[in-house]
C-alpha positions in Angstrom: 17.9 9.9 14.4 18.2 12.7 11.8 18.3 10.4 8.8 15.0 8.8 9.9 13.4 12.2 10.4 14.5 13.3 6.9 13.1 10.1 5.4 9.8 10.4 7.3 9.3 14.1 6.4 10.3 13.5 2.7 7.8 10.6 2.5 5.1 12.9 3.7 5.9 15.8 1.4 6.6 13.6 -1.7 3.4 11.7 -1.2 1.3 14.8 -0.8 2.9 17.3 -3.2 4.8 15.1 -5.7 8.5 14.7 -5.9 9.3 17.4 -8.5 7.3 20.1 -6.5 9.4 19.5 -3.3 12.8 21.2 -3.4 15.6 20.4 -1.1 15.1 23.9 0.4 11.4 23.0 1.1 12.4 19.8 2.8 15.1 21.5 4.9 12.8 24.3 5.9 10.0 21.9 6.9 12.5 20.1 9.2 14.1 23.3 10.6 17.5 22.3 9.4 19.9 23.5 6.7 20.1 22.1 3.2 23.7 21.3 3.9 22.7 19.0 6.7 20.5 17.0 4.3 23.4 16.7 1.9 25.6 15.4 4.7 23.2 12.5 5.0 22.0 11.9 1.4 23.6 12.4 -2.0 20.6 14.1 -3.6 16.8 14.0 -3.9 16.9 10.6 -5.7 18.9 9.1 -2.9 16.2 10.3 -0.4 13.4 8.9 -2.6 15.1 5.5 -2.8 15.4 5.4 1.0 11.8 6.5 1.4 10.6 3.7 -0.8 12.9 1.2 0.9 11.6 2.1 4.4 8.0 2.0 3.1 8.5 -1.5 1.6 10.1 -2.7 4.8 7.2 -1.4 6.9 4.6 -3.0 4.7 6.4 -6.3 4.6 6.8 -6.4 8.4 3.2 -5.5 9.0 1.8 -8.0 6.6 4.0 -10.8 7.8 3.1 -10.1 11.4 -0.7 -10.0 10.6 -0.7 -13.1 8.4 1.5 -15.0 11.0 -1.1 -14.4 13.7 -4.2 -15.0 11.6 -6.4 -18.1 11.7 -6.7 -18.3 8.0 -6.1 -16.3 4.8 -9.5 -14.6 4.9 -9.0 -13.3 8.4 -5.5 -12.2 7.6 -6.6 -10.3 4.5 -9.4 -8.6 6.3 -7.1 -7.5 9.1 -4.6 -6.1 6.5 -7.4 -4.3 4.7 -8.6 -2.8 8.0 -5.1 -1.8 9.0 -4.4 0.0 5.8 -7.9 1.5 5.7 -6.5 4.7 7.4 -3.1 4.8 5.8 -2.5 7.9 3.8 -1.6 6.8 0.3 0.6 8.9 -2.0 -1.3 11.2 -4.3 -1.5 10.4 -8.0 1.2 13.1 -8.8 3.7 11.1 -6.7 3.3 8.0 -9.0 3.4 10.2 -12.1 6.7 11.8 -11.0 8.3 8.5 -10.3 7.3 7.2 -13.7 8.4 10.3 -15.6 11.6 11.3 -13.8 12.9 8.2 -12.0 12.6 5.3 -14.4 15.1 3.1 -12.5 13.2 3.5 -9.2 9.9 2.9 -11.1 11.4 -0.3 -12.5 12.4 -1.4 -9.0 8.8 -0.9 -7.8 7.5 -3.0 -10.7 10.0 -5.8 -9.9 9.0 -5.6 -6.2 5.4 -6.0 -7.3 6.3 -9.1 -9.2 7.9 -10.6 -6.1 4.8 -9.8 -4.1 2.8 -11.6 -6.8 4.7 -14.8 -6.0 3.8 -14.5 -2.3 0.2 -13.8 -3.2 0.0 -16.9 -5.4 1.3 -19.0 -2.6 -1.3 -17.6 -0.2 -4.1 -18.1 -2.7 -3.0 -21.8 -3.1 -3.2 -22.3 0.6 -6.6 -20.6 0.7 -7.8 -23.0 -2.1 -6.5 -26.0 -0.2 -8.4 -24.9 2.9 -11.6 -24.2 0.9 -11.6 -20.4 1.6 -10.7 -19.5 -1.9 -12.6 -20.8 -5.0 -11.0 -23.8 -6.7 -12.0 -22.7 -10.2 -9.8 -19.6 -10.2 -7.0 -19.1 -12.7 -4.3 -18.0 -10.2 -2.3 -16.1 -12.8 -5.4 -14.3 -14.1 -6.6 -13.5 -10.6 -3.3 -12.0 -9.6 -3.2 -10.0 -12.8 -6.6 -8.6 -12.2 -5.8 -7.9 -8.5 -2.7 -5.9 -9.7 -4.7 -3.9 -12.2 -7.5 -3.2 -9.7 -4.9 -2.1 -7.1 -3.2 0.4 -9.5 -6.6 1.8 -10.5 -7.6 2.0 -6.8 -4.3 3.8 -5.9 -4.8 6.3 -8.7 -8.4 7.0 -7.8 -7.8 7.5 -4.1 -4.8 9.6 -4.9 -7.0 12.1 -6.6 -8.9 12.8 -3.4 -7.7 15.7 -1.3 -6.6 15.4 2.3 -9.8 17.1 3.4 -11.8 14.2 2.0 -9.7 11.5 3.7 -12.6 10.0 5.5 -14.4 9.3 2.2 -11.2 7.5 1.1 -11.3 5.2 4.1 -14.7 3.9 3.1 -13.7 3.6 -0.5 -10.6 1.6 0.3 -12.5 -0.8 2.6 -15.3 -1.4 0.1 -13.1 -1.9 -2.9 -10.7 -4.4 -1.2 -13.4 -6.4 0.7 -15.5 -6.8 -2.5 -12.4 -8.0 -4.3 -11.8 -10.5 -1.6 -15.4 -11.6 -1.6 -15.3 -12.2 -5.4 -12.6 -14.9 -5.1 -13.9 -16.5 -1.9 -16.0 -19.6 -1.3 -19.2 -19.6 0.7 -17.0 -20.5 3.7 -14.8 -17.5 3.1 -17.7 -15.2 2.5 -19.2 -16.2 5.8 -16.1 -15.1 7.6 -16.1 -11.8 5.6 -19.7 -11.1 6.6 -19.1 -11.8 10.2 -16.0 -9.6 10.3 -17.8 -6.7 8.7 -20.8 -7.1 11.0 -18.4 -7.0 14.0 -16.9 -3.6 13.0 -18.0 -0.4 14.8 -20.7 1.5 12.9 -21.4 -1.5 10.7 -24.7 -1.2 8.8 -25.1 -4.9 8.7 
């Protein structure tokens, strides 16, 4: 449908060029439609952005729930999620800067959504500890806080890479996330991580 096409294209342009740099004329032109047609479906650019973020959240939630639901344990699930998102194009740093500067309400909603995700992450970590995949001596709140900080740094760094160096980003993503997982895992969890990495194509292990 047209609304979905607009959201998909806006997500691509906003993520690549930033929100401020993409005009409604730019969006309409890239879709081969009139600006009036866009306004028939959305109030303004902010309305489009809200829908882009909503769809993105829904897609992430569905993907993660599906992967974790089919996984043998938390380590396998996390590894599959990392591998899945290894090739996902993340928004450039300018996208996050524009959201923070020009759309404070949307930025706040992203922060609140991250807080909700932290609750789910804490539950998963507890399950991993009970099953001896995650280290028992962890402070859950501190671990989640450090994971959040690392994720924001990671998003900012990878966002600085150009599209032409996307292949470099995929290795960076995988290495950062698997090492973060390794750092909180028991020997039992690390064994699963090592076997998973060794089974991947082009593995150096």
